[in-house]
C-alpha positions in Angstrom: 3.7 -4.2 -21.2 0.2 -5.6 -20.8 -2.2 -2.8 -21.4 0.4 -0.7 -23.2 1.9 2.1 -21.2 3.4 5.4 -22.2 7.0 6.2 -21.4 7.2 10.0 -21.9 4.7 9.8 -24.6 3.1 7.0 -26.6 0.3 7.0 -29.1 -3.1 8.6 -29.0 -2.3 12.3 -28.5 -4.3 13.5 -31.5 -7.4 11.4 -30.5 -7.3 12.6 -26.9 -6.8 16.3 -28.0 -10.0 16.1 -30.1 -12.2 15.4 -27.0 -10.4 17.7 -24.5 -12.9 20.5 -25.0 -15.8 18.2 -24.3 -14.3 17.0 -21.0 -15.1 19.8 -18.6 -17.9 17.7 -17.2 -15.3 15.4 -15.7 -13.5 18.1 -13.9 -10.4 17.9 -16.1 -9.9 14.2 -15.5 -8.0 13.6 -18.7 -5.9 16.7 -18.3 -4.8 15.6 -14.8 -3.9 12.2 -16.0 -1.9 13.6 -18.9 0.1 15.7 -16.5 0.9 12.7 -14.2 1.3 10.0 -16.8 2.8 11.9 -19.7 4.5 14.8 -18.0 2.4 17.5 -19.7 2.5 21.1 -18.5 -0.5 23.0 -17.2 1.0 26.1 -18.8 0.0 24.6 -22.2 -3.7 24.2 -21.1 -6.2 26.5 -22.7 -9.0 25.9 -20.2 -9.6 24.4 -16.8 -12.2 21.7 -15.9 -13.7 22.9 -12.6 -17.4 22.5 -12.3 -18.4 24.4 -9.2 -17.2 26.1 -6.0 -16.5 22.8 -4.4 -14.0 21.9 -7.1 -12.3 25.3 -6.6 -12.2 24.9 -2.8 -10.7 21.4 -3.2 -8.0 22.8 -5.5 -7.1 25.6 -3.2 -6.9 23.3 -0.2 -4.5 20.8 -1.9 -2.4 23.8 -2.7 -2.4 24.6 1.0 -4.6 27.7 0.7 -7.8 27.7 2.8 -10.9 29.2 1.1 -12.2 30.2 4.5 -9.0 31.9 5.7 -9.1 35.6 5.1 -5.3 36.0 4.9 -5.1 33.2 2.3 -7.8 34.9 0.1 -6.0 38.2 0.4 -2.8 36.3 -0.7 -4.8 35.1 -3.8 -5.8 38.7 -4.5 -2.1 39.7 -4.3 -1.1 37.0 -6.7 -3.8 38.1 -9.1 -2.7 41.7 -9.0 0.9 40.7 -9.7 -0.1 38.5 -12.5 -2.2 41.2 -14.2 0.6 43.7 -13.8 2.9 41.3 -15.6 0.5 40.6 -18.4 -0.2 44.3 -18.9 3.3 45.7 -18.5 5.4 42.9 -20.0 3.1 41.1 -22.5 1.1 44.2 -23.4 -2.2 42.4 -23.0 -5.4 44.4 -22.4 -6.8 42.5 -19.5 -10.5 43.1 -18.9 -11.4 44.7 -15.6 -13.6 41.8 -14.7 -10.6 39.6 -14.8 -8.2 42.1 -13.3 -10.1 43.3 -10.3 -13.9 43.4 -10.4 -14.5 39.6 -9.8 -13.0 37.9 -6.8 -9.7 36.2 -7.6 -11.1 32.8 -6.7 -13.8 33.2 -9.3 -11.1 33.1 -12.0 -11.0 29.3 -11.8 -14.6 28.9 -12.9 -14.3 31.7 -15.5 -11.3 29.8 -16.9 -13.4 26.6 -17.0 -16.5 27.9 -18.9 -17.0 29.3 -22.4 -17.3 33.1 -22.3 -15.7 36.4 -23.3 -13.1 36.3 -20.5 -12.3 32.6 -20.4 -8.9 32.9 -22.2 -7.8 35.9 -20.1 -8.8 34.2 -16.9 -6.7 31.1 -17.9 -3.7 33.3 -18.8 -3.9 35.1 -15.5 -4.1 31.8 -13.5 -1.0 30.5 -15.3 1.0 33.6 -14.3 -0.4 33.4 -10.7 0.8 29.8 -10.6 4.3 30.7 -11.5 4.5 33.7 -9.1 3.2 31.6 -6.2 5.8 28.9 -7.0 8.6 31.4 -7.1 7.5 32.9 -3.8 7.4 29.5 -2.1 10.9 28.7 -3.3 12.2 32.0 -2.1 10.4 31.6 1.3 12.2 28.2 1.8 15.6 30.0 1.6 14.6 32.7 4.0 13.0 30.7 6.8 15.0 29.5 9.8 13.8 26.0 9.2 16.0 23.0 8.3 15.4 20.9 5.2 15.2 17.9 7.6 12.3 19.6 9.4 10.5 20.3 6.1 10.9 16.7 5.0 9.4 15.6 8.3 6.4 17.8 7.8 5.8 16.2 4.3 6.4 12.7 5.6 3.7 13.1 8.3 1.4 14.6 5.7 1.9 11.6 3.4 1.1 9.1 6.2 -2.1 11.0 7.0 -3.2 11.2 3.4 -2.6 7.4 2.8 -4.8 6.6 5.8 -7.5 9.0 4.5 -7.3 7.2 1.1 -7.5 3.8 2.7 -10.6 5.0 4.7 -12.1 6.2 1.4 -11.8 2.7 0.0 -8.6 2.7 -2.0 -6.9 -0.7 -1.7 -3.4 0.5 -0.7 -1.7 -2.7 0.3 1.7 -1.2 0.9 3.3 2.2 1.2 6.6 3.5 2.3 8.9 6.5 1.9 12.6 7.0 2.0 15.2 9.7 2.0 18.1 9.0 -0.3 21.3 8.6 1.8 24.4 10.7 1.0 26.3 7.8 -0.4 23.4 7.0 -2.8 23.3 10.7 -3.9 27.0 10.6 -4.7 26.6 7.3 -6.6 23.6 8.6 -8.6 25.4 11.9 -9.6 28.6 10.0 -10.6 26.5 7.7 -12.8 24.4 10.4 -14.4 25.6 12.5 -17.4 24.3 15.5 -15.5 26.3 15.8 -12.3 24.5 18.7 -10.8 22.8 18.0 -7.4 20.0 20.4 -8.4 18.9 17.7 -11.0 18.3 15.0 -8.4 14.5 14.8 -7.8 14.3 11.7 -5.6 16.0 12.9 -2.4 12.6 12.2 -0.9 10.5 9.4 -2.4 7.0 8.0 -1.7 5.9 4.6 -2.9 2.3 3.3 -3.1 1.3 -0.2 -4.0 -2.3 -1.0 -4.8 -4.0 -4.4 -5.1 -4.9 -4.4 -8.8 -3.8 -2.5 -11.9 -7.4 -1.1 -12.2 -6.9 0.6 -8.8 -4.1 2.8 -10.0 -6.0 5.5 -11.9 -8.6 6.2 -9.2 -5.8 6.5 -6.6 -3.8 8.9 -8.8 -6.9 11.1 -9.3 -7.6 11.1 -5.6 -4.1 11.9 -4.5 -4.2 15.1 -6.7 -7.1 16.3 -4.5 -5.4 15.4 -1.2 -1.7 15.9 -1.4 -0.2 16.4 -4.9 -1.6 19.4 -6.8 -1.6 18.5 -10.5 -0.4 22.0 -11.3 2.9 21.3 -9.6 3.8 18.0 -11.2 7.1 18.6 -12.8 6.7 18.5 -16.6 8.8 16.0 -18.6 9.7 13.9 -15.6 7.0 11.2 -15.8 7.5 7.6 -16.6 4.5 5.3 -17.2 4.9 1.7 -18.3 1.6 0.4 -16.9 -1.5 2.5 -17.8 -2.7 3.3 -21.3 -4.1 6.9 -21.1 -6.0 6.5 -24.3 -7.8 3.4 -23.0 -8.7 5.2 -19.8 -10.3 8.0 -21.8 -12.1 5.6 -24.1 -13.5 3.6 -21.1 -14.8 6.6 -19.2 -18.6 6.4 -19.3 -19.1 10.2 -19.7 -17.0 10.0 -22.9 -18.7 7.0 -24.4 -20.4 9.2 -27.1 -16.9 9.9 -28.5 -15.8 6.2 -28.6 -16.3 6.0 -32.4 -14.3 9.2 -32.9 -11.5 7.9 -30.7 -11.4 4.6 -32.6 -11.1 6.4 -35.9 -7.5 6.4 -36.9 -6.4 5.3 -33.4 -2.9 4.2 -32.9 -2.5 2.0 -29.8 -0.6 3.5 -27.0 2.7 1.8 -26.3 5.9 2.6 -24.6 8.2 4.7 -26.6 11.2 2.5 -26.8 13.5 5.3 -27.9 16.8 3.9 -26.6 18.5 7.3 -26.0 15.5 8.6 -24.0 15.3 5.3 -22.0 18.9 5.4 -21.1 18.5 8.9 -19.8 15.4 7.9 -17.8 16.4 4.6 -16.1 19.5 3.2 -17.6 20.1 0.7 -14.9 16.7 -0.8 -14.6 16.0 -4.4 -15.7 14.6 -5.0 -19.2 11.0 -5.8 -17.9 10.9 -3.3 -15.0 7.6 -1.4 -15.0 6.5 1.5 -12.9 4.5 4.8 -12.8 6.9 7.4 -11.6 6.4 11.2 -11.4 7.9 14.1 -9.7 6.0 16.9 -8.0 6.9 20.1 -6.1 4.6 19.4 -3.2 3.3 22.4 -1.2 3.7 22.4 2.6 2.1 25.1 4.7 4.4 26.7 7.2 2.9 27.9 10.5 3.2 31.6 10.6 4.4 31.9 14.2 6.2 28.6 14.7 8.4 28.9 11.6 9.1 32.6 11.3 6.8 33.3 8.3 5.8 36.6 10.1 9.5 37.7 10.3 10.3 40.9 8.3 12.4 39.0 5.8 9.7 36.5 5.1 6.6 38.7 4.8 5.2 38.9 1.3 6.0 35.4 0.2 2.9 33.7 1.6 2.8 30.7 4.0 3.7 27.9 1.5 7.0 26.3 0.6 7.6 23.5 -1.9 9.4 20.2 -1.6 10.6 18.3 -4.7 9.3 14.7 -4.2 9.3 11.6 -6.3 6.2 9.4 -6.4 6.0 5.7 -7.5 2.6 4.0 -7.9 2.3 0.4 -8.9 0.1 -2.7 -8.5 1.0 -5.6 -6.3 1.7 -8.1 -9.2 4.0 -5.7 -11.0 5.8 -4.9 -7.7 6.5 -8.6 -7.3 7.7 -8.9 -10.9 10.0 -5.9 -10.4 11.9 -7.8 -7.7 12.7 -10.8 -9.8 15.9 -11.5 -11.7 17.5 -8.6 -13.6 14.7 -6.3 -12.4 15.7 -6.6 -8.7 17.0 -3.6 -6.8 20.2 -5.5 -5.9 20.9 -6.0 -9.7 20.0 -2.3 -10.3 22.5 -1.1 -7.7 25.2 -3.4 -9.1 24.8 -2.1 -12.6 24.8 1.5 -11.3 28.0 1.0 -9.2 29.8 -0.7 -12.2 29.1 2.4 -14.3 30.4 4.7 -11.6 33.7 2.7 -11.2 34.1 2.6 -15.0 33.4 6.3 -15.4 35.8 7.2 -12.6 38.6 5.3 -14.2 37.9 5.8 -17.9 35.3 8.6 -18.4 32.2 8.4 -20.5 31.4 9.2 -24.1 28.8 8.5 -26.8 28.6 5.4 -28.9 27.7 5.3 -32.5 24.0 5.2 -31.7 24.2 8.1 -29.2 23.9 5.8 -26.2 26.4 6.7 -23.4 29.4 4.3 -23.3 32.6 4.4 -21.2 35.8 5.1 -23.0 39.4 5.0 -21.9 41.2 8.3 -21.6 44.7 7.0 -21.1 44.5 7.2 -17.3 
């Protein structure tokens, strides 16, 4: 795999965890990469990595909340009040008044990033705010008189704008595209998957970015989390990474060089977890040397209050943000070319997938001796 990627895991977790507490100076760089590349969950974090108000403002904006919009800041206060109520009433936590109401809600991000008496409670409160905001956005999407097609269109236009911004900032994006999975492909995918629920299809909308060199991938991933994809809404457990070694990224970061010896002690080289059962579940029909960075995010989209009915009685109280499950693929140009050769090609992928569908329709599917799905005749 070249540098040794991580497919839903890989080595180095203990080494990375040892330095996580010393990494606030980087604005949570390692934590963000772990979320994207390994599918970690922010709910398991015990601190944030924001350095100043500029970091907080950037985070709010990528979550489609404006730090200069009075209504948005009132919404943040509402989310904090609901989160504190939950923590006090359901979890029986004694939340300090400084966290619960005295300090502005936006200050919780810095409190959760710095050592202090209220750091843990601020972090807990933000986790619950994150969940409440997400639930509200999901509920709002059901209530609005807006079609899914229109929402997809808003996100596609946002993607094009963000890519142009990243190119202007110097990221060597040599190719980008997006696609909506057609109905026939959705049917084929569900018939081929062990889980046949449409709710489990995350790539109805897919964005793909190709950069010039492998070294360009991580800078782009970090930048896109400040422009379009909030790291807190990357779907846990749905990341595939066959290209980048997270441990190597941490070790090669200049600000972490004092910890290089500690990282090297007992290090186990990151490598793809070739667990055959997990790999079948992830990408059963891909070619043997197919490589990609793939992650899923529930991307926030701001809905105009007047144009889209956010101010209607049935929609008040849910905020101005909805979420769209979206798949992202990021890859370098050479790997992209290799992925279109021989057994890795998309044509071969589709042929293998369709063969499974036809076999399953006729004979059903079961487990082989090693747990890998296999078709079996049912006497039809």
